[in-house]
C-alpha positions as CSV (number, residue, x, y, z in Angstrom):
1,M,0.0,0.0,0.0
2,I,1.3,3.4,-0.9
3,V,0.6,6.2,1.6
4,S,-0.4,9.5,0.0
5,S,-2.9,12.3,0.3
6,R,-3.8,11.7,-3.3
7,P,-3.4,7.9,-3.8
8,R,-3.3,6.7,-7.4
9,L,-2.1,3.8,-9.3
10,V,0.3,4.7,-12.1
11,A,1.1,2.3,-14.9
12,A,3.1,4.1,-17.7
13,L,5.2,2.9,-20.5
14,F,8.7,4.2,-20.3
15,S,9.9,6.3,-23.3
16,A,12.3,4.8,-25.8
17,S,14.7,7.6,-25.3
18,A,15.2,6.7,-21.7
19,V,16.0,3.1,-22.7
20,L,18.5,4.2,-25.3
21,C,20.3,6.7,-23.1
22,A,20.7,4.4,-20.1
23,L,21.4,0.8,-21.1
24,S,23.5,0.1,-18.0
25,G,22.1,2.3,-15.3
26,T,20.5,5.7,-14.7
27,S,19.6,7.9,-11.8
28,R,15.9,8.0,-12.8
29,L,13.4,6.8,-15.5
30,E,11.2,9.1,-17.4
31,A,7.6,8.0,-17.9
32,G,5.5,8.9,-20.9
33,D,3.1,11.1,-18.8
34,G,5.9,13.3,-17.6
35,A,6.3,11.5,-14.3
36,H,9.6,9.8,-13.4
37,S,11.0,7.3,-10.9
38,P,12.4,8.9,-7.7
39,A,15.7,10.7,-8.2
40,V,18.4,12.2,-6.0
41,G,17.0,15.2,-4.1
42,D,13.4,14.0,-4.3
43,I,11.3,13.2,-1.2
44,A,10.7,9.4,-1.2
45,R,7.0,8.5,-1.2
46,D,5.9,6.7,1.9
47,F,4.7,3.1,1.6
48,V,3.5,0.2,3.7
49,L,4.4,-3.4,2.6
50,S,4.2,-6.8,4.3
51,S,6.8,-9.4,4.9
52,V,6.4,-13.1,4.1
53,D,5.3,-13.5,7.7
54,G,2.6,-10.9,7.3
55,E,4.3,-8.2,9.4
56,K,3.8,-4.7,8.0
57,A,6.7,-2.3,7.5
58,Q,6.3,1.4,6.7
59,L,9.1,3.5,5.2
60,S,8.4,6.6,7.4
61,S,8.6,4.4,10.6
62,L,11.9,2.9,9.5
63,L,13.3,6.3,8.8
64,K,12.8,7.3,12.4
65,K,15.5,4.8,13.2
66,G,18.0,6.0,10.6
67,P,18.5,6.0,6.8
68,V,17.0,3.3,4.6
69,V,18.7,1.4,1.7
70,L,15.9,0.4,-0.7
71,L,16.6,-2.4,-3.1
72,V,13.8,-3.1,-5.7
73,L,14.3,-6.6,-7.0
74,R,12.9,-8.4,-10.0
75,G,10.8,-10.7,-7.9
76,F,9.7,-13.8,-9.8
77,P,9.7,-13.3,-13.6
78,G,9.3,-17.1,-14.0
79,Y,12.5,-17.9,-12.2
80,Q,14.6,-16.7,-9.3
81,C,16.8,-14.0,-10.7
82,P,20.5,-15.0,-10.3
83,V,21.6,-11.4,-10.4
84,C,19.2,-10.5,-7.6
85,N,20.5,-13.4,-5.6
86,A,24.0,-12.2,-6.1
87,Q,23.3,-8.6,-5.2
88,V,21.3,-9.5,-2.1
89,G,24.1,-11.9,-1.1
90,Q,26.7,-9.0,-1.3
91,F,24.5,-6.7,0.8
92,L,23.9,-9.4,3.4
93,A,27.7,-10.0,3.6
94,A,28.1,-6.3,4.4
95,A,25.3,-6.2,7.0
96,K,27.7,-5.0,9.7
97,K,28.6,-2.0,7.5
98,F,24.9,-1.0,7.2
99,D,24.4,-1.5,10.9
100,A,27.3,0.8,11.6
101,E,25.4,3.5,9.6
102,K,22.3,2.7,11.6
103,A,20.7,1.9,8.3
104,N,17.8,-0.5,7.6
105,V,17.9,-2.4,4.3
106,V,14.6,-3.0,2.6
107,L,14.3,-5.6,-0.2
108,V,11.1,-5.2,-2.3
109,Y,10.0,-8.4,-4.0
110,P,7.4,-7.6,-6.7
111,G,5.1,-9.7,-8.7
112,P,1.5,-11.0,-9.3
113,A,-0.2,-11.6,-5.9
114,N,-0.9,-15.2,-6.7
115,G,2.0,-17.3,-5.5
116,L,4.2,-14.3,-4.6
117,K,4.6,-15.2,-1.0
118,A,5.8,-18.7,-1.9
119,H,8.2,-17.4,-4.5
120,A,9.6,-14.9,-1.9
121,Q,10.1,-17.7,0.7
122,E,12.0,-19.7,-1.9
123,F,14.2,-16.6,-2.7
124,I,15.3,-16.2,0.9
125,R,15.6,-20.0,1.6
126,G,19.2,-20.5,2.9
127,K,19.7,-16.8,3.7
128,T,19.7,-15.3,7.1
129,L,18.3,-11.8,7.3
130,P,19.8,-9.7,10.1
131,G,17.4,-7.6,12.2
132,N,18.0,-4.5,10.0
133,F,17.0,-6.3,6.8
134,Y,13.4,-6.6,5.5
135,L,12.1,-8.6,2.6
136,L,8.8,-7.1,1.7
137,L,6.2,-8.2,-0.9
138,D,4.8,-6.0,-3.6
139,P,1.7,-7.9,-4.8
140,D,0.3,-6.9,-8.2
141,F,3.0,-4.1,-8.4
142,D,1.3,-1.4,-6.4
143,F,4.6,-0.1,-5.1
144,T,6.5,-0.7,-8.3
145,N,3.9,1.3,-10.3
146,A,3.7,4.1,-7.8
147,Y,7.5,4.5,-7.9
148,H,7.4,4.3,-11.8
149,L,9.7,1.3,-11.9
150,R,7.4,-1.2,-13.7
151,W,9.2,-3.0,-16.5
152,E,6.4,-3.5,-19.1
153,A,7.9,-6.3,-21.2
154,K,7.3,-10.0,-21.5
155,N,8.7,-12.0,-18.6
156,E,9.7,-8.8,-16.8
157,T,8.5,-7.2,-13.5
158,A,10.4,-4.2,-12.2
159,Y,13.6,-2.3,-13.2
160,P,16.2,-3.3,-10.6
161,S,16.8,-0.2,-8.5
162,T,18.7,0.9,-5.4
163,Y,18.1,4.0,-3.3
164,V,19.6,5.6,-0.2
165,I,17.0,7.6,1.7
166,D,18.0,9.8,4.6
167,P,15.9,10.2,7.8
168,Q,14.2,13.3,6.3
169,S,12.9,11.1,3.5
170,R,15.2,12.7,0.9
171,I,16.8,10.5,-1.6
172,R,20.6,10.7,-1.5
173,F,21.5,8.0,-4.0
174,A,19.6,6.5,-6.8
175,K,20.5,3.9,-9.4
176,V,18.0,2.2,-11.8
177,S,19.2,-0.6,-14.0
178,M,17.7,-0.9,-17.5
179,T,19.0,-4.4,-17.8
180,H,19.2,-7.4,-15.5
181,S,22.7,-6.4,-14.4
182,G,24.2,-3.0,-13.8
183,R,23.2,-3.1,-10.1
184,A,24.4,-0.7,-7.4
185,S,27.2,-2.2,-5.4
186,V,27.7,-2.1,-1.6
187,E,30.7,0.2,-2.2
188,E,28.5,2.8,-4.0
189,V,25.9,2.7,-1.2
190,I,28.5,3.1,1.5
191,Q,30.1,6.0,-0.4
192,A,26.6,7.6,-0.5
193,F,26.7,7.6,3.3
194,S,30.1,9.2,3.4
195,D,29.1,11.9,0.9
196,Q,26.0,12.7,3.0
197,Q,28.2,13.1,6.1
198,K,30.4,15.6,4.3
199,Q,27.4,17.8,3.5
């Protein structure tokens, strides 16, 4: 569920120019209706999503504890994405670094509501999520559409994306991949924390 004073569901096709100019990664996507995915300097839109255990997590509540690293995964496009697995594995291995920044890491797993929970459980099987990591479901792409990250192509779900959001809800780092690869690294995210402290 997206929290807004003017709730709406946005489903827009992304312009061909955005695809051509950012094949590896970009800071934001332009939508055909003039809207765009969140970019550096924007205020992150609040949202409430549920974990596989049914526990709800709200962005604004997490931000009261410190910054949030938001990873939008591909969910289940017919298989468990190996690049998502690799990226999440790298972030889990760096859990202590995020803890040192008092940061929570939110992993969004989008897809059709039917079967999404089971696919997400399969995705985290064998992984141990620290207390500051949250795997949240995005059934039927409500969050993905609201953030303008829907990948409208056959066997696709969402553009893989990474954001760093400060406690004032302002986005300090944004990277959206236009392919399955080109993901933000742990080093890029940690550098975003360092850059913020210098400001």
